N, C-alpha and C positions, 0 to 999 in steps of 0.2 A: 097747154098742159100735157103732161107726160101720160101717153095712153099706156094703160094696164097690159102686162105681158101676155101674150095670148096662150091659150091653154095647148099642150103639145101632147101628141100620142107617141108613147113609146112602150117597149117591151121590157118586161122585168129580166133580170139575168137568168139564164137556165139553171146555174147553179145557187143555192142559196148563200147570201152573204153571211149567215150564221156560221157557216164552214170556215171563215176567215180565221177563227181563233185556234182551229185545228191544223191550219196549213202553214201558218208562218210561226216559225220557232222562236221561243223567248230568247234563246241565246243567237245573237246575230253571227257567230261564227258558224252555225249549221246551215249548210246551203239549201235553197230551194228555188224554184222558178217562179219569178214575178208573174209570169202569164196566169198562173193559178189564181193571183189575187185579181188580175184584170178580169178574168172568166166570172167573178163575183162581184164585179162592181159595174161593169159597162152593159149597156142595153143588150138584151138578147145574148150576151156572153160573146158578142161579135165584133171582133177587131181585125183591122188590116194593119200587118207590120211593115215598117219601113227599112228596107236595106237588112233584112234578118241575117244574111250571112257575112255582113261586114261589121266588125266590131261587135260580135254577138252578146258580148257581156253586157251591152248596153242596148236596152231594149226600148224601141221607139214606135208607137203605134197610133193609129187614127181610130176613133171610136166615137161613140154617144154615151152621154150620161143624163138620162131623164129627158131626152130629145136634144140635148144641146151637143152639137159637133164639137169634139175636143181632141187635141194631142196629148198623148201621155208618154213620160218617159220613166223607165223603171231600171233597176240595176240588177244583175246576176253576178255581181262580183266588182272589183275595182274597174275603175275607167281606164283603158287603154288608148293610145294614140287614134287607132281607127275609131273606137266608140266615141271620143271626144269631137273627132272631124264629122262624125255622123250627127251626133247631137247638135252641132253648130248649125248644120245644114237644115236639120230639122226644125230648130228653132226659127230660122229666117223663113222656111216655108210656111210655117204656122202663122208669123207675124204676117206675111204677105196676104195669106188667105184669111185673116181676120179670125183665126182659130184659138181659143183659150189653150193655155198649156197647163197641164197637171204634172207635178214632179213626186214620184214615188220613191224617196229616199231609202236606199239600204246598199251603201257603199263605204267601204274603209278609205276611199280617197283615189287619187290618180296613181296609177301603178307607177312603182320606182324601180330602180336598176339600171345597169348600163346598157341592156338591150333596149329599154324603152325610151331612155333618155337619148340615145343614139337615133331611134326612130322619129323623134321631134316631140317627145312628151310634153315639153314646157310649151312649144309653138302650138301644138294642136289644143293643149287644154286650155291656152290663153284665148285661142278663138271661140272656144265653148262658153267660156266666162264672158267674154265680150259680147257674144250673142245674147246670153241670157240677161245680161245687164242692160241691152238696148231695145230689146222686143217691146212692143207698146200694148199686146194684147193681154188680157187678165192672166194672172200667174197665181196658181195656187200650189203650195208645197205640203206634202204629207209625209212625216217622217214614220216609216213603217218598220224600220230596222236601225241599222248604223247610219251615221252621217257625220263622217270625220273629216277634218283638214280641208283642203281646196276642193275636195269632192262635194262637200257642203255649198261652197261657192258655186260650183258649176251646176249644181242642181237647185239653185235659187234658194239658197237657206235664208234663215229671217233676216240676216244683215243685208240682203239684196232687196229687201222690201217687197216681198209678195204680197199680193192683194189678201190673201189668207194663208195662215201657216199652222196647221194641225198636227198631231202626234199621236201615236199609239202609245200605250203604258209600257210596252216593251222597247221602245224607241231609246237609243243612246247617241249622244252628240258630243263632240269635243274636238280640240284641236288635233288629236290622234288618240288612238287606242290606248289604254293602259299598258298591254302588252307589248306594243310597238315601242313606246316610250322607255320601258324598262330595259327591253333589249338594246335600244340605241345607247341609253347611258351606260349599260354594261359594255358595250364595244368601246365607248370613249374611254372608259375606265382601263379597259384592258390596252388600248393602244397607247395610253399615258404611261402605264407601266412598264410595256415594252421598250418605250423610248428611253425611259429612265433607268432601264435594266434591274427594275425591282420586280420580286415576286408578286404575283396576283392574289390578293387575299380573297378567296372564294367565298368564304362565309360572310365577308363583309358585302360582297356583290349581291349574294343570295338576300340578305336582309335589306339591301337598297332595292332590289327589284320588287320585294314584297311591299315595302313603304310605297313605291311609285304606283304599283297596281292598284293598291287600297286607296291611295290619293286620288288617282284618276276614276276609280270605280264610283266614288262619292260624287264626283262633279259630272261625270257624263250621264248620269241618271236623268231622264227627261224631266222628271218632276223638279230636280234641281235647277234646270233651265226655265221650266214653266214658271217657278216661283221668283224668278228673275225676270219675268215679261219676255223670254226669249221665244215664245210661241204664244199663238193666240188660244188654244185649247189643246188638251189632251182628251181624246174620244175614245169611245169603245169601237174598236175595229169593225164590229158588226153594224155599226151606224154610218161606216165610211161613204157608202153610196148617197144615203139621204143627205148627210153633210155637204159632200161635194156638189150634189144637186142645188141645195139651199145656196151655197157659196156661188155656183155658176149664175142662178138668177139674181143674186146680189150685185155681182159685178157687171153683168150685162145691163140691169137696171140703172145701175150707178153712172155708167157711160152714156145714158140717154138724158141725164140731167146736167143742167147748166148751173154752176154754182156762181153766185154773185158775191165777190167779197165787198165786205163793208169798207168804206173810206172814212169812217169816223172812230173815235175812241170809244172805250166802253163806259157808260154812265153807271156810277155807283150811287147807291142810296146814302 
C-alpha cells in the first residue's frame, strides 16, 4: 500500500500572508516586486534567486513551501529574450532535480518590438514554451495579476495542463490586454487610411477603441474564465500559502500511486 506522507517541520513566513492584499495592486498596470509576494508565501521568507542579474524582470527562485522544496517563477514585467532563456534553463534544472514548479503569473506577455525580435525573442520564447511543455515534475499555476498572450503559455497557463491552476480575484487573462488590442486596431486603421489617401476619422477611431476596451474588459475578468472552467479555483490571496501547500501534498501523493486502468466496459443497470 501507499505509505502516508511523513510530517514535515517548517517555518512560517516572517511576514504575514494577510499583507498580500495590501501589496499587490488590483490594477495589473501598477508595478510591484513579486519578491514581496514570495516573502509572504515561502517558509521563513527565505529563498535563493537564480541568475538575478540576467533577465531581471523574470524572477526565478528556489524555496520551500510547508517543507516542500520548490522552484518558483514570477514576473516583474514582460518576458524578454534573456528572461525566457533563464526560465527555460530553470525549468530544466527543476525537472532534473525532481523539484515541483510554481508559476506566479503577472505578465502582459513576451516583449515586442524591433530590438527584442532582433535579439531572438521568438527563438528564446519558444525554448521557454518547449521546456514548460516537457517537464515531468508537478506544475502549479497561480494567476496573481495579468496573464496575457504567449506569456500565459510560457508560464504554464491552463491550456498547458498544469496539475493545478488557481487565480486571485484581481487576475485578468486574455489573448492580449484591451488597451493593446485597441491601440493595434487604431494603428491598422491609420495605416489603411494613409495607403488610400483618405483622412483619418479620429472620432470613429476613438469610439472603436472604447468598444474594444469594453469588450476585452468583460472577457479578461478572471470570473469570466473561471465560469468557463479555465481555472480550477479563484482563491483569497491570503490563503495562497495553504492552498499551495495542499496542492503540493496532493501532487506528490498522486505520483506515488499506481493507477490500474480497467480493461472492461461499464456495466449499466
